[in-house]
N, C-alpha and C positions, 0 to 999 in steps of 0.2 A: 392442330397437336390435341389430342384428347387428354383428358385429366388423369388418365390412369399412368401415362409416362411421366407426368409432372411430378405425381404422387411418389413412384418410384425413384425420382431423382431425389425429391425431398429427404425421403428415408434414408437413402444410401448418404446423402450429405450429413444427415443427424449421426447415422452409425459411424462415419468416418470422424467427425467432431467429438464424438465420446471416446474415442480411441487416441484423440492427439494427446501428444505429452502434455503434461501440467508440471511446472516447477513448484514444488511445494517447499515453503520454510521450515526450519526445524522447529520441533515441538518442546524444546527443552522448558519445563517450568519455571516461570520467575525469570529467564534472561532475555534481556533486551539487547538486539543486534544490530549495528549499523552494516549495510549490505553495500558493497563496491562492485558493480559490473565490470569484468575484466574484459580485454580486447577479444579473447577467444570466445566470449560469449557467455562464459561460466559466471558464477557469483561468488564472491569473498565475503563470509561472514563475519565481522569482527564484534566480539563480546564488548557491548558498551556498559552496561550496568545490571544489577539485580533490579527488579521492577516488581512493585505488587499488582500492577494492573496495565491493561494496554495504554491508558490516559498517561501513566506515569513514564512509560516506555516513551510514548510520542512526545512529552514534554522534555525529556534528556535528548532525544533526537533533536528537537526543535532548537534547543539550546546549543547542541553542537553545530548544528547548521547556522545560527547566528553569529557564534564565534569564528567558525570558518569564514563568514561574509566579512567581519569586522577586521579579519587578518588579512584582506585582500583577496578571498576566494570569489568565485562567479557563480557556483553552482546553487542555483535557487531551489531544484527539487532534489530531494534524497529519498533513499529506500531504507527501510527498515524491517525487523523482523520480530514477533513477539508470540509465543506459544502457539505455532502453526497458523499464524496470520502475518501477510505482508502489511507493511504499512508503508504508505506513499505519502510523503509531505510535500505539498504542493501550495502555490499561492492562493487557492481557495480554501484549504485546509488539510486535515489528514484524512485519507482514504484507507480501507482496508480490503484485503481479498485473501481466500486460502490458496490461492494458485497467483504466479506472476500472470499468466494469461488469461485469467478468469474476470469476472465482472467485479468492479470495485464499487465499495459502500461507503457512505459518508460516516465516519467516526466523531471527528471534530471540526468544527468551522471557526474561520477568522472571524474575530469582533473588527468593528469599525477602526480600532487602533492597532490592529495585527495580532493580538492574542489569540490563544486556542481556546474553545469552549464546547461543552456539549450542546449538540442542536437543540434548540428550543428553550436553552437555559437563559438566554439573553433576552430581556424585555423588548418587544417590538415597538418601534416609533410609529405614531399614526401618520 
């Protein structure tokens, strides 16, 4: 197989992925949302708090996650949204993305005792 058909297939795949539906979060200024995936695949956005920053929103989502766990819940990972960014609270930390299907980037990491911190803020042990 020559390189030309492979190149055509690669360009076609790239064009199709650019047209793929992207789920974007609400862009309301200063509003922190807790997101609940519904059985039909849609998302329910519950206003959690007014927040000054993404980190404050993540801290409130983390507090809610911990409270649910202490009340007998079992959901370790939750979703949130803040100013056009999705927040994904996972065991490794908080990740962010501008779409549900897009790449996720580290926003906060977990310290050794489970707290959330800005990457690089904690001193490294030798």
